[in-house]
LOVOKE-601655 format. One line per field, with one value per residue (C-alpha): y negated, z, x negated; residue in three letters; residue number from 1. Coordinates in nm, 3 decimals, padded with zeros to 5 digits. Last residue first. Layout:
v = [Y, ...]
w = [Z, ...]
u = [X, ...]
aa = [ala, ...]
i = [NUM, ...]
! end
This chain:
v = [01.277, 01.036, 00.996, 00.769, 00.439, 00.303, 00.266, 00.637, 00.741, 00.491, 00.614, 00.971, 00.872, 00.673, 00.918, 01.108, 00.794, 00.804, 01.170, 01.147, 00.824, 00.934, 01.279, 01.120, 00.918, 01.227, 01.413, 01.132, 01.144, 01.518, 01.499, 01.241, 01.467, 01.556, 01.882, 02.136, 02.186, 02.512, 02.608, 02.491, 02.730, 02.694, 02.718, 03.013, 03.113, 03.360, 03.157, 02.839, 02.500, 02.425, 02.646, 02.357, 02.286, 01.979, 01.801, 01.421, 01.258, 00.985, 00.776, 00.746, 01.111, 01.240, 00.935, 00.586, 00.345, 00.046, -00.228, 00.002, -00.109, -00.319, -00.697, -00.909, -01.228, -01.550, -01.744, -01.513, -01.175, -00.931, -00.795, -01.132, -01.053, -00.725, -00.932, -00.951, -00.596, -00.709, -00.981, -00.799, -00.472, -00.643, -00.818, -00.489, -00.318, -00.605, -00.589, -00.211, -00.243, -00.451, -00.792, -00.967, -01.329, -01.453, -01.666, -01.991, -02.070, -01.797, -01.628, -01.360, -01.219, -00.952, -01.109, -01.124, -01.181, -01.456, -01.437, -01.538, -01.562, -01.743, -01.452, -01.528, -01.809, -01.560, -01.330, -01.620, -01.666, -01.295, -01.293, -01.588, -01.411, -01.076, -01.229, -01.465, -01.182, -00.917, -01.069, -01.163, -00.824, -00.616, -00.575, -00.427, -00.096, 00.083, -00.225, -00.422, -00.099, -00.034, -00.377, -00.322, 00.000, -00.157, -00.461, -00.227, -00.002, -00.300, -00.425, -00.081, -00.095, -00.283, -00.019, 00.261, 00.078, -00.026, -00.325, -00.446, -00.825, -00.873, -01.049, -00.794, -00.477, -00.399, -00.683, -00.591, -00.925, -00.998, -01.361, -01.451, -01.526, -01.861, -01.737, -01.782, -01.604, -01.284, -01.091, -00.756, -00.737, -00.902, -00.793, -00.434, -00.408, -00.541, -00.315, -00.016, -00.093, -00.209, 00.082, 00.333, 00.198, 00.188, 00.554, 00.663, 00.454, 00.641, 00.391, 00.576, 00.899, 00.885, 00.510, 00.541, 00.845, 00.647, 00.357, 00.593, 00.720, 00.364, 00.266, 00.572, 00.477, 00.113, 00.176, 00.402, 00.180, -00.122, 00.027, -00.018, 00.169, 00.344, 00.675, 00.912, 01.151, 01.394, 01.710, 01.921, 01.773, 02.038, 01.918, 01.557, 01.268, 01.010, 00.649, 00.544, 00.379, 00.135, 00.139, 00.005, 00.253, 00.502, 00.552, 00.715, 00.935, 01.077, 01.380, 01.431, 01.118, 01.243, 01.580, 01.420, 01.233, 01.540, 01.760, 01.486, 01.457, 01.836, 01.846, 01.584, 01.799, 02.101, 01.887, 01.857, 01.537, 01.554, 01.192, 01.116, 01.436, 01.405, 01.057, 01.173, 01.467, 01.246, 00.987, 01.251, 01.404, 01.062, 00.977, 01.308, 01.253, 00.881, 00.936, 01.172, 01.524, 01.570, 01.882, 01.922, 01.563, 01.630, 01.958, 01.901, 02.257, 02.363, 02.271, 02.061, 01.742, 01.523, 01.812, 01.831, 01.839, 02.097, 02.242, 02.057, 02.321, 02.520, 02.516, 02.704, 02.538, 02.445, 02.289, 02.394, 02.590, 02.298, 02.068, 02.289, 02.303, 01.922, 01.921, 02.144, 01.934, 01.620, 01.800, 01.930, 01.577, 01.431, 01.697, 01.961, 01.916, 02.002, 01.655, 01.388, 01.283, 00.923, 00.671, 00.657, 00.431, 00.689, 00.977, 00.787, 00.662, 01.022, 01.117, 00.842, 00.975, 01.316, 01.157, 00.971, 01.292, 01.477, 01.224, 01.229, 01.604, 01.549, 01.695, 01.804, 02.152, 02.070, 01.791, 01.961, 02.257, 02.034, 02.012, 01.776, 02.040, 02.183, 02.514, 02.460, 02.108, 01.791, 01.570, 01.566, 01.506, 01.193, 01.038, 01.117, 00.993, 00.676, 00.587, 00.649, 00.408, 00.127, -00.077, -00.040, -00.397, -00.401, -00.633, -00.468, -00.106, -00.122, -00.283, -00.025, 00.251, 00.070, 00.040, 00.408, 00.490, 00.310, 00.459, 00.813, 00.734, 00.604, 00.952, 01.087, 00.901, 00.918, 00.766, 00.762, 01.047, 00.995, 01.089, 01.236, 01.055, 00.774, 01.012, 01.027, 00.702, 00.502, 00.297, 00.091, 00.195, 00.171, -00.173, -00.291, -00.136, -00.342, -00.662, -00.608, -00.533, -00.846, -01.071, -00.911, -00.929, -01.302, -01.361, -01.155, -01.347, -01.683, -01.565, -01.459, -01.805, -01.852, -01.682, -01.965, -01.814, -02.008, -01.752, -01.886, -02.224, -02.067, -02.028, -01.981, -01.773, -01.920, -01.991, -01.660, -01.479, -01.528, -01.400, -01.092, -01.028, -01.051, -00.809, -00.845, -00.564, -00.341, 00.000]
w = [-00.393, -00.328, 00.006, -00.025, 00.152, 00.495, 00.410, 00.329, 00.690, 00.819, 00.550, 00.675, 01.025, 00.899, 00.632, 00.832, 00.854, 00.484, 00.488, 00.494, 00.292, 00.008, 00.008, -00.057, -00.350, -00.499, -00.469, -00.654, -00.926, -00.960, -00.964, -01.242, -01.462, -01.529, -01.718, -01.561, -01.780, -01.974, -01.940, -02.214, -02.351, -02.306, -02.617, -02.678, -02.523, -02.241, -02.060, -02.090, -02.062, -02.430, -02.611, -02.814, -02.965, -03.192, -03.344, -03.318, -03.653, -03.598, -03.910, -03.949, -03.974, -03.658, -03.478, -03.429, -03.146, -03.300, -03.517, -03.743, -03.870, -03.559, -03.616, -03.661, -03.468, -03.652, -03.448, -03.560, -03.724, -03.674, -03.361, -03.189, -02.925, -02.845, -02.736, -02.395, -02.350, -02.325, -02.064, -01.830, -01.858, -01.772, -01.475, -01.329, -01.388, -01.229, -00.917, -00.898, -00.944, -00.630, -00.483, -00.232, -00.121, -00.253, -00.529, -00.581, -00.779, -00.606, -00.828, -00.922, -00.576, -00.690, -00.673, -00.952, -00.915, -01.155, -01.049, -00.697, -00.680, -00.937, -01.119, -00.953, -01.199, -01.482, -01.338, -01.359, -01.730, -01.795, -01.585, -01.784, -02.113, -02.010, -01.853, -02.142, -02.398, -02.227, -02.279, -02.644, -02.730, -02.578, -02.914, -03.044, -02.859, -02.942, -02.975, -02.675, -02.477, -02.545, -02.421, -02.119, -02.040, -02.026, -01.834, -01.582, -01.543, -01.475, -01.211, -01.047, -00.997, -00.667, -00.534, -00.565, -00.387, -00.095, -00.086, 00.274, 00.241, 00.354, 00.045, -00.175, -00.013, -00.110, -00.362, -00.611, -00.796, -01.169, -01.274, -01.501, -01.262, -01.151, -00.841, -00.619, -00.885, -00.829, -01.122, -00.942, -00.823, -01.095, -01.385, -01.272, -01.189, -01.531, -01.690, -01.523, -01.656, -02.002, -02.063, -01.935, -02.155, -02.451, -02.388, -02.386, -02.696, -02.931, -03.113, -03.390, -03.190, -03.149, -03.082, -02.803, -02.674, -02.658, -02.493, -02.237, -02.137, -02.103, -01.887, -01.667, -01.614, -01.545, -01.284, -01.072, -01.143, -00.982, -00.636, -00.412, -00.085, -00.087, 00.052, -00.009, 00.270, 00.019, -00.157, 00.102, 00.368, 00.319, -00.039, 00.060, -00.180, -00.335, -00.443, -00.491, -00.812, -00.814, -01.159, -01.014, -01.200, -01.287, -00.922, -00.936, -00.690, -00.505, -00.735, -01.066, -01.233, -01.213, -01.347, -01.663, -01.725, -01.663, -01.895, -02.159, -02.167, -02.183, -02.482, -02.653, -02.601, -02.752, -03.041, -03.191, -03.394, -03.293, -03.187, -03.083, -02.890, -02.728, -02.608, -02.475, -02.290, -02.133, -02.029, -01.875, -01.685, -01.561, -01.454, -01.267, -01.074, -01.032, -00.892, -00.612, -00.512, -00.157, 00.049, -00.114, -00.017, 00.348, 00.357, 00.137, 00.210, -00.009, -00.330, -00.624, -00.442, -00.550, -00.641, -00.995, -01.066, -01.100, -00.915, -00.594, -00.468, -00.281, -00.597, -00.797, -01.117, -01.033, -01.283, -01.207, -01.531, -01.735, -01.556, -01.645, -02.008, -02.023, -01.892, -02.179, -02.430, -02.313, -02.347, -02.693, -02.807, -02.686, -02.883, -02.706, -02.769, -03.059, -03.209, -02.980, -03.092, -03.210, -03.039, -03.288, -03.057, -03.023, -02.969, -02.708, -02.524, -02.512, -02.348, -02.088, -02.027, -01.950, -01.699, -01.535, -01.529, -01.323, -01.042, -01.071, -01.018, -00.700, -00.651, -00.321, -00.415, -00.785, -00.766, -00.782, -00.968, -01.259, -01.363, -01.659, -01.892, -02.079, -01.889, -01.737, -01.624, -01.834, -01.585, -01.767, -02.094, -01.962, -01.814, -02.101, -02.368, -02.180, -02.122, -02.491, -02.580, -02.359, -02.630, -02.874, -02.880, -03.134, -02.912, -02.891, -02.944, -02.748, -02.451, -02.479, -02.454, -02.157, -01.984, -02.029, -01.907, -01.579, -01.534, -01.569, -01.340, -01.076, -01.042, -00.856, -00.530, -00.248, -00.464, -00.833, -01.065, -01.442, -01.500, -01.186, -01.129, -00.923, -00.713, -00.385, -00.471, -00.429, -00.739, -00.925, -01.281, -01.210, -01.052, -01.355, -01.582, -01.409, -01.438, -01.806, -01.875, -01.689, -01.894, -02.225, -02.137, -02.067, -02.401, -02.584, -02.418, -02.510, -02.866, -02.903, -02.800, -02.679, -02.352, -02.277, -02.005, -01.795, -01.606, -01.257, -01.154, -00.981, -00.613, -00.470, -00.152, 00.185, 00.312, 00.175, 00.396, 00.708, 00.522, 00.419, 00.779, 00.910, 00.655, 00.294, 00.130, -00.096, 00.000]
u = [00.133, 00.418, 00.587, 00.888, 00.915, 00.997, 01.362, 01.379, 01.328, 01.586, 01.823, 01.798, 01.911, 02.208, 02.321, 02.579, 02.792, 02.871, 02.976, 03.351, 03.381, 03.153, 03.306, 03.645, 03.505, 03.345, 03.672, 03.851, 03.586, 03.617, 03.995, 03.990, 03.784, 03.421, 03.398, 03.160, 02.858, 02.829, 02.467, 02.230, 01.973, 01.599, 01.387, 01.160, 00.830, 00.779, 00.514, 00.717, 00.545, 00.595, 00.846, 00.988, 00.644, 00.657, 00.358, 00.349, 00.420, 00.677, 00.732, 01.106, 01.207, 01.038, 01.171, 01.026, 01.098, 01.282, 01.132, 00.927, 00.587, 00.526, 00.543, 00.231, 00.294, 00.208, 00.461, 00.741, 00.787, 01.073, 00.911, 00.904, 01.166, 00.993, 00.694, 00.862, 00.734, 00.374, 00.419, 00.659, 00.465, 00.137, 00.299, 00.422, 00.088, -00.106, 00.109, 00.062, -00.313, -00.339, -00.275, -00.053, -00.088, 00.250, 00.093, 00.282, 00.597, 00.795, 01.054, 00.802, 00.751, 00.502, 00.157, -00.099, -00.473, -00.579, -00.943, -00.841, -00.462, -00.253, -00.094, 00.240, 00.310, 00.268, 00.532, 00.778, 00.706, 00.757, 01.074, 01.211, 01.146, 01.291, 01.599, 01.663, 01.629, 01.843, 02.185, 02.126, 01.975, 02.255, 02.436, 02.111, 02.157, 01.832, 01.613, 01.740, 01.754, 01.386, 01.280, 01.503, 01.320, 00.974, 01.100, 01.263, 00.959, 00.733, 00.974, 00.976, 00.599, 00.616, 00.853, 00.603, 00.324, 00.543, 00.774, 00.823, 00.789, 01.148, 01.283, 01.101, 01.229, 01.587, 01.616, 01.348, 01.364, 01.378, 01.422, 01.715, 02.003, 01.851, 01.674, 01.980, 02.186, 01.992, 01.843, 01.838, 02.197, 02.401, 02.182, 02.151, 02.521, 02.624, 02.365, 02.529, 02.875, 02.772, 02.538, 02.793, 03.072, 02.835, 02.752, 03.114, 03.190, 02.956, 02.732, 02.554, 02.528, 02.149, 02.159, 02.413, 02.225, 01.902, 02.084, 02.237, 01.894, 01.766, 02.063, 02.006, 01.643, 01.724, 01.991, 01.774, 01.472, 01.635, 01.663, 01.967, 02.008, 02.346, 02.226, 02.514, 02.615, 02.762, 02.654, 02.835, 02.607, 02.341, 02.284, 02.230, 02.297, 02.066, 02.005, 02.365, 02.480, 02.770, 02.927, 03.255, 03.474, 03.203, 03.114, 02.771, 02.584, 02.883, 02.914, 03.098, 02.958, 02.599, 02.713, 02.850, 02.524, 02.307, 02.511, 02.527, 02.148, 02.131, 02.361, 02.145, 01.835, 02.004, 02.129, 01.780, 01.732, 01.363, 01.311, 01.669, 01.716, 01.373, 01.461, 01.797, 01.640, 01.374, 01.634, 01.859, 01.568, 01.456, 01.811, 01.830, 01.510, 01.588, 01.936, 01.851, 01.943, 01.823, 01.748, 01.405, 01.327, 01.402, 01.213, 00.910, 00.798, 01.091, 00.908, 01.031, 01.125, 01.416, 01.643, 01.773, 02.143, 02.413, 02.709, 02.618, 02.376, 02.640, 02.852, 02.592, 02.463, 02.105, 01.864, 01.505, 01.453, 01.588, 01.345, 01.050, 01.163, 01.158, 00.800, 00.689, 00.881, 00.702, 00.369, 00.463, 00.549, 00.220, 00.036, -00.170, -00.542, -00.775, -00.733, -00.582, -00.234, -00.222, 00.007, 00.290, 00.497, 00.773, 00.529, 00.328, 00.635, 00.754, 00.423, 00.463, 00.813, 00.664, 00.426, 00.713, 00.915, 00.652, 00.690, 01.070, 01.076, 00.879, 00.535, 00.386, 00.261, 00.234, -00.022, -00.363, -00.217, -00.126, 00.241, 00.232, 00.380, 00.082, 00.092, -00.255, -00.168, -00.137, -00.324, -00.658, -00.477, -00.310, -00.622, -00.857, -00.618, -00.528, -00.895, -00.958, -00.680, -00.808, -00.987, -00.696, -00.565, -00.280, -00.076, 00.268, 00.170, -00.155, 00.023, 00.300, 00.043, -00.114, 00.223, 00.299, -00.052, 00.009, 00.357, 00.223, -00.070, 00.170, 00.319, 00.018, -00.021, -00.275, -00.551, -00.464, -00.562, -00.558, -00.920, -01.081, -01.412, -01.262, -01.053, -01.246, -01.428, -01.103, -01.021, -01.283, -01.200, -00.828, -00.859, -01.058, -00.794, -00.524, -00.730, -00.805, -00.439, -00.328, -00.556, -00.461, -00.092, -00.123, -00.297, -00.036, 00.248, 00.092, 00.033, 00.396, 00.512, 00.868, 00.773, 00.530, 00.316, 00.068, -00.133, -00.183, -00.317, -00.611, -00.694, -01.043, -01.036, -01.135, -00.785, -00.674, -00.923, -00.717, -00.414, -00.607, -00.709, -00.355, -00.216, -00.112, 00.077, -00.136, 00.000]
aa = [unk, unk, unk, unk, unk, unk, unk, unk, unk, unk, unk, unk, unk, unk, unk, unk, unk, unk, unk, unk, unk, unk, unk, unk, unk, unk, unk, unk, unk, unk, unk, unk, unk, unk, unk, unk, unk, unk, unk, unk, unk, unk, unk, unk, unk, unk, unk, unk, unk, unk, unk, unk, unk, unk, unk, unk, unk, unk, unk, unk, unk, unk, unk, unk, unk, unk, unk, unk, unk, unk, unk, unk, unk, unk, unk, unk, unk, unk, unk, unk, unk, unk, unk, unk, unk, unk, unk, unk, unk, unk, unk, unk, unk, unk, unk, unk, unk, unk, unk, unk, unk, unk, unk, unk, unk, unk, unk, unk, unk, unk, unk, unk, unk, unk, unk, unk, unk, unk, unk, unk, unk, unk, unk, unk, unk, unk, unk, unk, unk, unk, unk, unk, unk, unk, unk, unk, unk, unk, unk, unk, unk, unk, unk, unk, unk, unk, unk, unk, unk, unk, unk, unk, unk, unk, unk, unk, unk, unk, unk, unk, unk, unk, unk, unk, unk, unk, unk, unk, unk, unk, unk, unk, unk, unk, unk, unk, unk, unk, unk, unk, unk, unk, unk, unk, unk, unk, unk, unk, unk, unk, unk, unk, unk, unk, unk, unk, unk, unk, unk, unk, unk, unk, unk, unk, unk, unk, unk, unk, unk, unk, unk, unk, unk, unk, unk, unk, unk, unk, unk, unk, unk, unk, unk, unk, unk, unk, unk, unk, unk, unk, unk, unk, unk, unk, unk, unk, unk, unk, unk, unk, unk, unk, unk, unk, unk, unk, unk, unk, unk, unk, unk, unk, unk, unk, unk, unk, unk, unk, unk, unk, unk, unk, unk, unk, unk, unk, unk, unk, unk, unk, unk, unk, unk, unk, unk, unk, unk, unk, unk, unk, unk, unk, unk, unk, unk, unk, unk, unk, unk, unk, unk, unk, unk, unk, unk, unk, unk, unk, unk, unk, unk, unk, unk, unk, unk, unk, unk, unk, unk, unk, unk, unk, unk, unk, unk, unk, unk, unk, unk, unk, unk, unk, unk, unk, unk, unk, unk, unk, unk, unk, unk, unk, unk, unk, unk, unk, unk, unk, unk, unk, unk, unk, unk, unk, unk, unk, unk, unk, unk, unk, unk, unk, unk, unk, unk, unk, unk, unk, unk, unk, unk, unk, unk, unk, unk, unk, unk, unk, unk, unk, unk, unk, unk, unk, unk, unk, unk, unk, unk, unk, unk, unk, unk, unk, unk, unk, unk, unk, unk, unk, unk, unk, unk, unk, unk, unk, unk, unk, unk, unk, unk, unk, unk, unk, unk, unk, unk, unk, unk, unk, unk, unk, unk, unk, unk, unk, unk, unk, unk, unk, unk, unk, unk, unk, unk, unk, unk, unk, unk, unk, unk, unk, unk, unk, unk, unk, unk, unk, unk, unk, unk, unk, unk, unk, unk, unk, unk, unk, unk, unk, unk, unk, unk, unk, unk, unk, unk, unk, unk, unk, unk, unk, unk, unk, unk, unk, unk, unk, unk, unk, unk]
i = [471, 470, 469, 468, 467, 466, 465, 464, 463, 462, 461, 460, 459, 458, 457, 456, 455, 454, 453, 452, 451, 450, 449, 448, 447, 446, 445, 444, 443, 442, 441, 440, 439, 438, 437, 436, 435, 434, 433, 432, 431, 430, 429, 428, 427, 426, 425, 424, 423, 422, 421, 420, 419, 418, 417, 416, 415, 414, 413, 412, 411, 410, 409, 408, 407, 406, 405, 404, 403, 402, 401, 400, 399, 398, 397, 396, 395, 394, 393, 392, 391, 390, 389, 388, 387, 386, 385, 384, 383, 382, 381, 380, 379, 378, 377, 376, 375, 374, 373, 372, 371, 370, 369, 368, 367, 366, 365, 364, 363, 362, 361, 360, 359, 358, 357, 356, 355, 354, 353, 352, 351, 350, 349, 348, 347, 346, 345, 344, 343, 342, 341, 340, 339, 338, 337, 336, 335, 334, 333, 332, 331, 330, 329, 328, 327, 326, 325, 324, 323, 322, 321, 320, 319, 318, 317, 316, 315, 314, 313, 312, 311, 310, 309, 308, 307, 306, 305, 304, 303, 302, 301, 300, 299, 298, 297, 296, 295, 294, 293, 292, 291, 290, 289, 288, 287, 286, 285, 284, 283, 282, 281, 280, 279, 278, 277, 276, 275, 274, 273, 272, 271, 270, 269, 268, 267, 266, 265, 264, 263, 262, 261, 260, 259, 258, 257, 256, 255, 254, 253, 252, 251, 250, 249, 248, 247, 246, 245, 244, 243, 242, 241, 240, 239, 238, 237, 236, 235, 234, 233, 232, 231, 230, 229, 228, 227, 226, 225, 224, 223, 222, 221, 220, 219, 218, 217, 216, 215, 214, 213, 212, 211, 210, 209, 208, 207, 206, 205, 204, 203, 202, 201, 200, 199, 198, 197, 196, 195, 194, 193, 192, 191, 190, 189, 188, 187, 186, 185, 184, 183, 182, 181, 180, 179, 178, 177, 176, 175, 174, 173, 172, 171, 170, 169, 168, 167, 166, 165, 164, 163, 162, 161, 160, 159, 158, 157, 156, 155, 154, 153, 152, 151, 150, 149, 148, 147, 146, 145, 144, 143, 142, 141, 140, 139, 138, 137, 136, 135, 134, 133, 132, 131, 130, 129, 128, 127, 126, 125, 124, 123, 122, 121, 120, 119, 118, 117, 116, 115, 114, 113, 112, 111, 110, 109, 108, 107, 106, 105, 104, 103, 102, 101, 100, 99, 98, 97, 96, 95, 94, 93, 92, 91, 90, 89, 88, 87, 86, 85, 84, 83, 82, 81, 80, 79, 78, 77, 76, 75, 74, 73, 72, 71, 70, 69, 68, 67, 66, 65, 64, 63, 62, 61, 60, 59, 58, 57, 56, 55, 54, 53, 52, 51, 50, 49, 48, 47, 46, 45, 44, 43, 42, 41, 40, 39, 38, 37, 36, 35, 34, 33, 32, 31, 30, 29, 28, 27, 26, 25, 24, 23, 22, 21, 20, 19, 18, 17, 16, 15, 14, 13, 12, 11, 10, 9, 8, 7, 6, 5, 4, 3, 2, 1]
! end
């Protein structure tokens, strides 16, 4: 965790301050310059991380999932700016963490791994295939690695009533007791998003069916109310799949929205996905772009106002700007709503990069540096700067647009090699179980469970409030 402590505040008085990174979000060159600065700072942190992991490509100290997010942001940086100086670093880090089965389940992480942790690495691989980040010769393709992870999640999907009739657990192994007993939004949102992205890229209906299975299940339990579009963080299996934790995190909303946008694009605008996009995006915009900050600046509301954001939570902003840039491309009707929020957040992030040597903070609505620093802050700012370039993709201000405006597919320029049997010793594609239809009774039952088990969550919520353990 890189939150400031007493010593750091004492040192602030002695540290040289800068004016921050001045970002004009209406200038592509300004955004590229800001992204270049943040990328260099993030990579410097990575190269100088704790000595115990410094010589292990892709490994972060005391966390594992952050590497997947880090490489996602660097792939996007390459895509939007054309700067390829970090591509070899990305290749080495991602391939070193691919695991023996080529599914991003390395032995060093598997014992304490959450499904969501593995998903962030798989989503980094899908970013690579969609951005035409080159496969590395004589190594598994990015597409095959994403497919390998997908097959792991299919194998972990539970259909028995005692296990909520579907869904992925938060933690993979039972030794992680509390997390193993929980089914959380981000694990299932990440699975849905991965399936939807693979469906669109490969045009394989199996992946689309799985995206629908996850989405329908999410609405059949007390995770999501599809009338108000309020999204809970998790539910407990041993509490009859109830006791919802209502703590609000931006990445829960953002990951589902991204998955829905891929399905909206894949189906040429099916109404059920537009309804989900509109409902969840309305909640995201209202809650995480607060009116008191002008309604266009991103804020992680459950921790940021209290100075309690841990390493994971600092990165959520970078994930949101990454996903919103995709949504704007895949569901173009959202473009006008997303643009002012992406641009204003990029400019606000720049004002926070006013610590020594342009160190970035996380409280973007503040006009002066908040005193925090770390690779997570740099990653979030990098994503905000680079992904705002989506609004120049059609050519403006001398900006060289990508070859294809939206993420590519296997028929529009994507060339990563497919291996549907990835990660599976026996080979062959996984089949799709018959998902339980979501009906009015399901939703009513979910609402009743929410009321019955709400009070049972109090103890668990205290534990969660102090942050999730990440290997």
